[in-house]
N, C-alpha and C positions, 0 to 999 in steps of 0.2 A: 204736564198734567195728564193723568191716565185714568181710564176706566178699565178695570180688569173684568173680563167676561169669564166668569167661573160658574159652572163648567163651560168650556168653549162650545160654540154652536156652529152649525153648518152654514157656509156662505157659498152660494152659487155651485153647490154640489162638490166642487173640486177642492174646497178649502174649509178650514176651521177658523172662525173668528175668535181670537184670544184676547185682544186688547185694543182699545181705542185711544189714540193720542189726540189731545185737544190743545188748541193754541189760542192766544189772546186776540188774534185777528178773526176768529170765528171759524177758521178752517179746521179740518180734522183728518186723521189718517188711520186706516184700519191695519192692524197687525194680523197677518194670516199665516197659516201653515198649510202646505199642500199635502197630498197623501204620502209623499216620501219624507215629510218632516222638514222640508226646506221652507225658510221664512221669506215671506213676501210682504210688500207694503202697497196699499191702494190709497191714492191721494184724492181728497175732496175739498172743494172751495167753501166759502162762507155760506153759499146757497145750497150746498149738498150736491153740487155737480161734480161728477167724477172726471179725473184726468185719465185719459186712456193709457194703458200700460201698467206693468207691475215693476216694482223697484226693490232692490236689495240694499238695505241700510239699517242702522239701529233706530234712527228717527228721521222723519221727513215732514215737510210742510209745503202746501201750495199757497202762493201769494195771489192777490186779487188780479194782477196782470198776467197770470198763468205761468210766471216764472216759478221755480221751486228749489227747495234746498234738500240735499241728502247729507246726513251726518253718519260717519263710520260706515262707508261702503266697503265691500270686499276689496282687498288690495288688488291692483291691476297686475297682470302677468306680463312684465316686460322682459322676462328671461324664460323663454319657452321651454328650455331644456333643464331648468333647475327649479323644481317645485318648492324647495325650502325657502327660496327668496321671497315668494309672493303669498305664502300662506297667511291667513289672518285677515285683519281689516285695516283700512286706513283710518287712523283716529280723528283726522280733521274733516271739515265739512266743505261742501262745494255748492255754490249758487249757480243754477242753470237757467238759461233762457227757455222759453216754452218749447223751442225746437231742439233742445239738448246742448246748445252752445254754452261753454263755460264762461261765466261772467266774473266769478271770484272763487278762490279756493285757498285751502290751507288754514282756515280759521278754526279755532278750538271750540267755539260755542257760538250760539246765535240767540237773539231775542227778536220776536216779530210782533208788531202791532198793526192795526188796519192799514196805515199808510207809510210805516217806517220799518226799517230793518237795522238792527245793531249787530255787527260782527265783532267778535272778540278774538284777536290774535294774541300771541304770547306777550308782546310788549306794546300792544296798541289796541284801540277800539275805533271802529268806524260806524258812523251813522249814515245810512243810505236812504234816500228818498225813492220809494219803490216805483212810482209811476214812470220815472225816467232813468232809474238805476244810477243816480248821481250821488257820489260821496260828498255830503255837505259838512261833515265835521269829523275830526280825528283827535286822538290823544286826550280824552277826557276821562274823568273818574266815574261819574254817574250821568245818566241821561234820562229825561222825562219827555215824552212826546205827546202832542195834542193833535186835534184835527187839522189845525192850521199853523203849526209851528212846533218848537221844541225848546228844551232848557238843558243847559250843560253846567257842570260844576267840576272843579278840580279838588274840592274838599274831600277829606278822608271819608270812606263809607261808614266809619265808626261814629261820625258826628251825628247828633240827633237833629240838629238844624244846620243848614248850609246856605252859602251865598250862591245864587244861581244867575247865569247869564241867559236871557230870554231872546229867542229869535223867531221870526216868522217862517213860513214854509219855504221861502226862497233863500233862507240863510241870512236875512237882513237882521242885524243886531237891533234889539228894541230897548232893553233895559237890563240893569242888574238889580235883583231883588234880594235883600239880605235876610238871613235867618228865617227861611221858609220852613214851616212845620209840615205842611202837606199841600199837594196840588188838588184842585177841585174844579168841577165844571170845565169850561173851555178857556184855558189860559187865565185862571183865577188862582189866588194863593191865600193860604191861611198862615198868618204870622202871629207870633206871640204879642199879646197886648202890651202896650207901653205903660198903661196905667193900672190895669187890673190883673193881679196874679192869677195864674191858672185859667186865663181866658185868652181867646184868639180874636183876631180881626181879619175880616175878609177884604182883600184888595184886588184891583185889576193890574194890568201891566203898566199903567201910568201911575200906579200906587195910590189911586183914589180909594178911600174907605167906602165899602159897600155895606158892611154890617159889622157891628162891634159886640163885645161881651158875649162871645160864642163859647160855650162849654162842651159842645158835642156836635157831631156831624155824621151824615150817612150818605155815601156815594152810590149811585146806581151805575149800570154797565156802560161800556164804552160807546155804544150806539146812541144811548139816551143822554148821558152826561148830566141829567138833572141831579139835584141833591137836596137834602134837608139840613137845616141848622137848628140846633137847640141852644137857647140863650140862658144866661144867668138867672133871668126872671122866671124861668120854667117853661116859657113858650117855645113852640117848634113850628117851623114854616117850611114850605116847599119852594124850590128856586129853579129857574131856567139855567142852562149852561152859561149864560152871560151874567148871571147874578141878579136877575129880576125876580122879585117875589111873585109867585103864582097862586098862592093860597092865603087863606086867613091865617092868623097866628093862633094856633091851637094851644090848648093848655097842657097840663102835665099828663103823663101816662098815654101818650099818643105815639103812633108809629106810622110814618108815611109809606105808601106803596108806590110802585113805579109809575102808575098813571096819575098820581097826585091826590087820590083819595087817601083817607087815613083811618086807622083803627084806634078806637079808645078802649083800653083794657086796664083797669085798675086792680084786677084780681078779685074784686068784691061784687061787681055788677056784670050782667051779660055783656059780651063783646058787641060793640056797635061800630058800624062803618059810616063815614061821612064823606060828602063830596069836598072838593078843595075849598069851596066857599063856606063850608061848615054846615050844610044841610044834611040831616040824617037820611041815610039810605035804608028803606024799610026791608029788612031781611033778618033772619035768625042765623047768626054766625056763632058756631060753637068753638071753632078753632081756626087759625089761619097760619100760613107759612109763606114767607117771601123768599124767592130764589132768583137771583140775578134780575132779569127783566120780567119775571112772571110772579104771580102769587096764586096760592091755592086757598080757597075758602071751603071749610067743611060745614055744611048745613044739614044737620040731622044725619040721615043715612046717605047723603049725596055730597060728593066733593066736586068743586067747579074750578077749573084752571083758567086764569085770565092772563092776557099778554100786557105789554107795556102801554097799550092804548086803552086798556080797560075793556077789551072785547073778550067774551067767553069763548074759548077755543076747544075745550075738552071737558068731559065729565067723567067722574068715577075713576080717576087715575091716582096713583100713589107716587111719592118721590122715592126712587130707588137709590140714587146717589147724585152728588153734585160736585163740580170742580170749577172754580172760578165763574166764568159766564156760561158754563155748560151745565145742563141738568139732564138726568136720565129719569124719565117717568115710566112707570109700569102700568099697563092697562090690560087686564085679562091675560092673554098669553103672549104679549109682545112688550118689548122695551122700545121707547121712543126717545131719541136723542134730540135735544133742543140746544141751539146756541143762543146768543143774546137777541137774535132777530126772528128765528122761526124754527120749526121742526126740520131737521136736515137728514135724519136717518132713522130706520126702525129695523128690528130683527126679532125673530121668534125666541121665546123662552122654552127651553127643552129640559 
C-alpha cells in the first residue's frame, strides 16, 4: 500500500519525500531522494519510531521486534574488477535482525501482520512467528493469522470457501473448520448457513454457534478486532473479538462506528448518533465518514475526528487519502499520517 506525495516535499533538508509505504502491521517506510537523485528508505515502527540508518531497496518494513526486511536491494559486488556482473538489483528479499545479521534470504515476496510473517519462495511458503523468528508452518496454499494463532489451507486460491486447519500461536492443532466464508473477530468464523440460503452462521473454534441468520458484517481494524453483524430480520449489533454482543440490536439503516456508537441515516431524516445501548447523543451531525479505527463527524462548519475509543482527537481536518488501516488527514498546511493506533507522522504541504 502506498501514499504518493505529489509534488514531493522537503524532508530534513537533504531529501525529498516522494512516497510512503504502509504495511498491515502498522509500520511505514518513507521513500526519499537525495540531492543527487539517489533513492533511500527510512523505516518507522507502528508507533512512528524511526530505525537509525538509511537503506537502499525497492521496499522495506520494520517489525515490532526491530528486525526488518529489505526487498530488491542493489546487487552486491562480489567481482570487484567486473562492473557488468553486479549491476542492477537482487530481486529477492532478505530478513535482517536488528543488528544487521541475516536471518532469512532469497524469498520472492513477503506479507507482514502484527505478530506473523509470511515468506514466499518459488516453491514454498513459510509462516514465521515474529517474536522468536521460528518457522511454525510451511508448504501451505493460503494462511490467515490471528492475535493468538493462525489458519492454513491447501485448497486452491480460486475456491470461494475452503476447509481450514486452525492452530494456536504455539503451533498446536485445534480443529478443522469446513467451508469458511470469512474470518472475523479473534479466531471466529463465518460459514454458510445449513438451513437458510444466502445467510451465514458465526462459530468459534469449537464450532459452537454464536449467531445465526447473518446477512452482512463489518470488520474493524486489526488492533480493535470488533465487528458488527446484520441479520435477516434487519437488526444490526456490535460485537467483541470473542463474539460477545456489546450493543443493543439496532434497527435498519444503522452503521456502527469503531467505538460502538452507531449512526442512524435513512436519507429522509437528520443523521442521528446513538450510544451502544441505544441512547441518543444530542448533537447535530450533517455528515460522517468512518475510516479504519477513526471516524469524522461534520457538524455545521466544524469537523471532529474521533479515535476507536470515542475520544475526540482533532478538529477541522479533512480526509486526503486512505489505504487499509492507514489514513492521511489534511489540516491547514500539514498532512497527518495515522495508522490503526495513533498519529505516527506529519509533513508540510508545499
